[in-house]
C-alpha positions in Angstrom: -55.7 5.9 34.5 -55.2 2.2 34.1 -52.0 1.0 32.4 -52.9 -0.1 28.8 -49.8 -2.3 28.7 -51.4 -4.7 31.3 -55.0 -4.7 30.0 -55.8 -8.1 28.6 -56.9 -8.3 25.0 -59.0 -11.2 23.7 -61.5 -9.6 21.3 -61.7 -6.1 20.0 -65.1 -5.2 18.6 -65.1 -1.7 17.3 -65.6 0.7 14.4 -62.8 1.7 12.1 -61.6 5.0 10.9 -59.5 5.0 7.7 -56.3 7.0 7.3 -55.5 6.0 3.7 -51.8 6.8 3.7 -48.6 4.8 3.3 -45.3 5.5 5.2 -47.0 7.3 8.1 -43.9 8.0 10.2 -43.7 8.4 14.0 -43.1 12.2 13.7 -46.5 12.4 11.9 -48.1 10.3 14.5 -46.7 12.4 17.4 -44.6 15.4 16.4 -41.3 15.8 18.2 -42.2 19.1 19.9 -44.7 17.1 22.1 -42.1 14.7 23.5 -41.5 16.6 26.7 -42.4 13.9 29.3 -42.1 10.2 29.9 -45.6 9.9 31.2 -47.7 7.7 28.9 -50.9 9.8 29.2 -51.9 13.1 27.6 -50.4 12.4 24.2 -53.8 11.6 22.5 -54.5 15.4 22.2 -51.4 15.7 20.0 -52.0 12.6 17.9 -51.5 13.6 14.2 -51.4 17.2 15.4 -50.0 18.7 12.2 -52.6 16.8 10.2 -55.6 17.3 12.6 -55.1 21.0 13.3 -54.4 24.2 11.4 -51.9 26.9 12.6 -54.6 28.4 14.9 -55.3 25.1 16.5 -58.6 24.6 14.7 -59.6 21.1 13.3 -58.8 20.6 9.7 -62.2 19.6 8.1 -60.7 17.1 5.6 -58.8 15.0 8.1 -60.3 11.6 8.8 -60.1 11.7 12.6 -62.0 15.1 12.6 -65.0 13.7 10.8 -68.1 13.3 13.2 -68.5 9.7 12.2 -64.9 8.9 13.4 -65.7 9.7 17.0 -65.4 6.6 19.2 -63.7 4.5 16.5 -61.1 2.3 18.2 -59.5 0.7 15.2 -57.3 2.8 12.8 -56.9 1.5 9.2 -53.8 2.8 7.4 -51.6 1.8 4.5 -48.2 0.2 4.2 -45.1 0.7 6.4 -47.1 2.3 9.3 -44.9 3.7 12.1 -41.7 4.1 10.1 -39.1 6.7 11.0 -37.5 7.2 14.4 -37.9 4.9 17.3 -40.5 6.7 19.3 -42.5 4.8 22.0 -44.6 7.9 22.3 -46.3 7.1 19.0 -47.9 4.0 20.5 -48.7 6.0 23.7 -50.5 8.6 21.6 -52.5 6.1 19.7 -53.6 4.3 22.8 -54.3 7.5 24.7 -56.5 8.8 21.9 -58.5 5.6 22.2 -57.2 3.2 19.5 -56.9 -0.4 20.6 -55.6 -1.7 17.2 -54.0 -0.4 14.0 -54.7 -2.4 10.8 -52.2 -1.9 8.0 -50.5 -3.8 5.1 -47.2 -3.7 7.1 -45.5 -2.0 10.0 -42.1 -0.8 10.8 -40.4 -3.3 13.1 -39.7 -0.9 16.0 -43.2 0.6 15.9 -44.7 -2.9 16.0 -42.6 -3.9 19.0 -43.4 -0.7 20.8 -47.1 -1.1 20.1 -47.2 -4.7 21.4 -45.3 -3.6 24.6 -47.9 -0.9 25.2 -51.2 -2.7 24.7 -51.8 -1.6 21.1 -52.4 -4.4 18.6 -50.7 -4.1 15.2 -52.7 -6.1 12.7 -51.0 -6.7 9.3 -53.5 -7.9 6.7 -53.1 -8.8 3.0 -53.7 -6.1 0.3 -57.2 -7.4 -0.7 -58.5 -7.2 2.9 -56.9 -3.8 3.4 -58.5 -2.5 0.2 -61.9 -3.8 1.5 -61.5 -2.1 4.9 -60.3 1.1 3.2 -63.4 1.1 1.0 -65.7 0.6 4.0 -64.7 3.2 6.6 -66.7 3.0 9.9 -67.4 -0.7 9.5 -67.6 -2.7 12.7 -64.7 -5.2 12.9 -64.0 -8.0 15.3 -60.3 -8.7 16.0 -59.9 -12.0 17.8 -56.4 -12.3 19.3 -56.9 -16.0 20.4 -57.4 -17.1 16.8 -55.4 -14.1 15.4 -58.1 -13.2 12.9 -59.9 -10.0 11.8 -63.5 -10.2 10.5 -66.3 -7.9 9.6 -69.8 -8.2 8.1 -69.0 -8.8 4.4 -65.4 -9.7 5.1 -64.5 -13.3 5.8 -62.1 -13.8 8.7 -58.5 -12.8 7.8 -55.6 -14.3 9.7 -52.8 -12.0 10.9 -49.4 -12.7 12.3 -48.6 -12.0 15.9 -45.4 -13.1 17.8 -46.3 -15.9 20.2 -44.8 -14.3 23.4 -46.4 -11.0 22.6 -49.7 -12.8 22.0 -49.4 -14.6 25.4 -48.7 -11.4 27.2 -51.6 -9.5 25.6 -54.0 -12.4 26.3 -53.0 -12.5 29.9 -52.7 -8.8 30.5 -49.0 -8.8 31.6 -46.0 -7.0 30.4 -42.5 -8.4 30.1 -41.6 -7.5 33.7 -44.9 -9.1 34.9 -44.0 -12.3 33.1 -40.5 -12.4 34.7 -42.0 -11.7 38.1 -44.5 -14.6 37.6 -41.5 -16.9 37.2 -39.7 -15.6 40.4 -40.1 -18.9 42.3 -38.5 -20.9 39.4 -35.8 -18.3 39.1 -35.1 -18.5 42.9 -35.0 -22.3 42.7 -32.5 -22.2 39.8 -30.3 -19.8 41.7 -30.4 -22.0 44.8 -29.4 -25.1 42.7 -26.6 -23.1 41.1 -25.2 -22.0 44.4 -25.2 -25.6 45.6 
Protein backbone atom coordinates (compact mmCIF):
# COMPACT_ATOMS: atom_id res chain seq x y z
CA UNK A 1 0.00 0.00 0.00
CA UNK A 2 1.37 3.43 -0.92
CA UNK A 3 1.85 5.90 1.90
CA UNK A 4 -0.98 8.49 1.75
CA UNK A 5 1.21 10.99 3.59
CA UNK A 6 3.41 11.34 0.52
CA UNK A 7 0.77 11.26 -2.21
CA UNK A 8 0.64 14.68 -3.85
CA UNK A 9 -2.73 16.43 -3.77
CA UNK A 10 -3.59 19.11 -6.30
CA UNK A 11 -7.26 18.51 -7.14
CA UNK A 12 -9.76 16.21 -5.52
CA UNK A 13 -12.78 15.57 -7.72
CA UNK A 14 -15.17 13.24 -5.90
CA UNK A 15 -18.64 12.62 -4.57
CA UNK A 16 -19.60 13.55 -1.03
CA UNK A 17 -21.28 11.63 1.74
CA UNK A 18 -22.92 13.68 4.50
CA UNK A 19 -22.57 12.91 8.19
CA UNK A 20 -24.70 15.75 9.57
CA UNK A 21 -23.29 15.87 13.09
CA UNK A 22 -21.38 18.36 15.22
CA UNK A 23 -18.65 17.49 17.72
CA UNK A 24 -17.70 14.15 16.13
CA UNK A 25 -14.86 13.09 18.39
CA UNK A 26 -11.93 10.82 17.67
CA UNK A 27 -13.38 7.96 19.73
CA UNK A 28 -16.43 7.99 17.47
CA UNK A 29 -14.22 8.11 14.37
CA UNK A 30 -12.13 5.15 15.56
CA UNK A 31 -13.11 3.57 18.90
CA UNK A 32 -10.28 3.00 21.37
CA UNK A 33 -10.62 -0.80 21.31
CA UNK A 34 -9.22 -0.81 17.76
CA UNK A 35 -6.00 1.02 18.65
CA UNK A 36 -3.89 -2.10 18.87
CA UNK A 37 -1.23 -1.37 16.25
CA UNK A 38 0.90 1.46 14.92
CA UNK A 39 0.45 0.36 11.29
CA UNK A 40 -1.51 2.92 9.28
CA UNK A 41 -3.58 0.46 7.26
CA UNK A 42 -6.51 -1.69 8.26
CA UNK A 43 -8.36 0.96 10.26
CA UNK A 44 -10.92 1.72 7.54
CA UNK A 45 -12.91 -1.36 8.52
CA UNK A 46 -13.40 0.09 12.00
CA UNK A 47 -14.19 3.67 10.92
CA UNK A 48 -17.27 4.85 12.87
CA UNK A 49 -17.65 1.24 14.02
CA UNK A 50 -20.18 1.94 16.78
CA UNK A 51 -22.32 3.97 14.39
CA UNK A 52 -21.91 1.77 11.30
CA UNK A 53 -22.51 -1.64 12.90
CA UNK A 54 -24.92 -3.18 15.39
CA UNK A 55 -23.86 -5.53 18.21
CA UNK A 56 -23.85 -8.49 15.85
CA UNK A 57 -21.61 -6.70 13.36
CA UNK A 58 -24.37 -6.03 10.86
CA UNK A 59 -24.58 -2.66 9.10
CA UNK A 60 -27.01 -0.16 10.64
CA UNK A 61 -29.36 0.80 7.78
CA UNK A 62 -29.80 4.43 8.90
CA UNK A 63 -26.11 5.33 8.96
CA UNK A 64 -24.94 7.51 6.07
CA UNK A 65 -21.85 5.49 5.15
CA UNK A 66 -23.95 2.31 4.86
CA UNK A 67 -26.24 3.74 2.17
CA UNK A 68 -25.57 2.24 -1.30
CA UNK A 69 -25.14 5.72 -2.80
CA UNK A 70 -22.29 6.43 -0.34
CA UNK A 71 -20.05 3.76 -1.88
CA UNK A 72 -16.99 5.30 -3.47
CA UNK A 73 -17.53 8.76 -1.99
CA UNK A 74 -14.14 10.27 -1.15
CA UNK A 75 -15.24 13.50 0.56
CA UNK A 76 -16.92 13.42 3.96
CA UNK A 77 -19.13 16.39 4.87
CA UNK A 78 -19.66 16.87 8.61
CA UNK A 79 -20.65 19.67 11.01
CA UNK A 80 -18.74 21.80 13.50
CA UNK A 81 -15.72 20.84 15.62
CA UNK A 82 -14.91 17.65 13.72
CA UNK A 83 -12.19 15.52 15.31
CA UNK A 84 -12.52 16.85 18.85
CA UNK A 85 -11.57 14.73 21.86
CA UNK A 86 -8.34 12.88 22.44
CA UNK A 87 -5.28 13.24 20.26
CA UNK A 88 -5.54 10.17 18.06
CA UNK A 89 -3.61 10.01 14.80
CA UNK A 90 -5.48 6.77 14.12
CA UNK A 91 -8.58 8.87 13.34
CA UNK A 92 -6.89 10.34 10.27
CA UNK A 93 -5.51 6.90 9.36
CA UNK A 94 -8.99 5.36 9.53
CA UNK A 95 -10.56 8.03 7.33
CA UNK A 96 -7.78 7.71 4.73
CA UNK A 97 -7.81 3.91 4.84
CA UNK A 98 -11.58 3.90 4.28
CA UNK A 99 -11.05 5.99 1.14
CA UNK A 100 -11.69 9.58 2.18
CA UNK A 101 -9.31 12.15 0.75
CA UNK A 102 -10.90 15.20 2.38
CA UNK A 103 -13.26 16.13 5.19
CA UNK A 104 -15.37 19.26 4.81
CA UNK A 105 -16.71 20.83 8.01
CA UNK A 106 -17.48 24.19 9.58
CA UNK A 107 -14.47 23.76 11.90
CA UNK A 108 -11.94 21.20 13.09
CA UNK A 109 -10.24 20.44 16.37
CA UNK A 110 -6.65 21.71 16.08
CA UNK A 111 -4.93 18.40 16.84
CA UNK A 112 -7.11 16.49 14.39
CA UNK A 113 -6.47 19.09 11.66
CA UNK A 114 -2.71 18.78 12.16
CA UNK A 115 -2.85 14.97 12.20
CA UNK A 116 -4.95 14.98 9.04
CA UNK A 117 -2.53 17.25 7.18
CA UNK A 118 0.41 15.08 8.22
CA UNK A 119 -1.34 11.98 6.87
CA UNK A 120 -2.53 13.14 3.46
CA UNK A 121 -6.12 13.91 4.51
CA UNK A 122 -7.27 17.42 3.59
CA UNK A 123 -9.40 19.23 6.21
CA UNK A 124 -11.54 21.83 4.43
CA UNK A 125 -13.23 24.40 6.71
CA UNK A 126 -16.02 26.26 4.92
CA UNK A 127 -18.50 28.97 5.98
CA UNK A 128 -21.89 27.98 7.37
CA UNK A 129 -23.79 28.82 4.16
CA UNK A 130 -21.57 26.58 2.01
CA UNK A 131 -21.77 23.77 4.56
CA UNK A 132 -25.56 24.04 4.64
CA UNK A 133 -25.65 23.77 0.84
CA UNK A 134 -23.37 20.71 0.83
CA UNK A 135 -25.41 19.09 3.62
CA UNK A 136 -28.59 19.62 1.59
CA UNK A 137 -26.98 18.05 -1.52
CA UNK A 138 -25.48 14.69 -0.42
CA UNK A 139 -23.65 12.85 -3.16
CA UNK A 140 -22.83 16.00 -5.13
CA UNK A 141 -19.58 15.97 -7.12
CA UNK A 142 -17.19 18.52 -5.65
CA UNK A 143 -13.84 19.80 -6.84
CA UNK A 144 -11.34 20.76 -4.18
CA UNK A 145 -8.43 22.68 -5.69
CA UNK A 146 -5.52 22.84 -3.26
CA UNK A 147 -3.51 25.24 -5.42
CA UNK A 148 -6.21 27.90 -5.21
CA UNK A 149 -7.53 26.57 -1.85
CA UNK A 150 -11.12 26.52 -3.09
CA UNK A 151 -14.01 24.08 -3.09
CA UNK A 152 -16.64 24.19 -5.85
CA UNK A 153 -19.58 22.14 -7.08
CA UNK A 154 -22.26 22.47 -9.75
CA UNK A 155 -24.62 25.01 -8.21
CA UNK A 156 -22.07 26.17 -5.63
CA UNK A 157 -19.67 28.97 -6.47
CA UNK A 158 -16.03 28.39 -5.48
CA UNK A 159 -15.58 28.78 -1.73
CA UNK A 160 -12.12 29.58 -0.33
CA UNK A 161 -10.80 27.61 2.63
CA UNK A 162 -7.79 28.18 4.88
CA UNK A 163 -4.75 25.92 4.73
CA UNK A 164 -1.45 26.49 6.49
CA UNK A 165 1.20 27.38 3.84
CA UNK A 166 3.81 24.79 4.83
CA UNK A 167 1.20 22.01 4.97
CA UNK A 168 -0.12 23.15 1.57
CA UNK A 169 3.40 23.06 0.13
CA UNK A 170 3.99 19.54 1.47
CA UNK A 171 0.67 18.22 0.15
CA UNK A 172 1.14 19.79 -3.28
CA UNK A 173 4.62 18.28 -3.55
CA UNK A 174 3.86 14.91 -2.00
CA UNK A 175 6.37 15.12 0.83
CA UNK A 176 6.06 14.81 4.57
CA UNK A 177 8.04 16.84 7.12
CA UNK A 178 10.95 14.40 7.11
CA UNK A 179 11.03 14.43 3.31
CA UNK A 180 11.17 18.22 3.37
CA UNK A 181 14.10 18.19 5.82
CA UNK A 182 15.94 15.59 3.74
CA UNK A 183 15.48 17.75 0.63
CA UNK A 184 17.44 20.47 2.45
CA UNK A 185 20.29 18.17 3.52
CA UNK A 186 22.92 19.85 1.33
CA UNK A 187 22.05 23.28 2.76
CA UNK A 188 22.11 21.83 6.28
CA UNK A 189 25.52 20.23 5.61
CA UNK A 190 26.87 23.53 4.25
CA UNK A 191 25.62 25.36 7.32
CA UNK A 192 27.24 22.81 9.63
CA UNK A 193 30.56 23.08 7.77
CA UNK A 194 30.50 26.90 7.98
CA UNK A 195 29.68 26.70 11.67
CA UNK A 196 32.61 24.35 12.34
CA UNK A 197 34.97 26.73 10.55
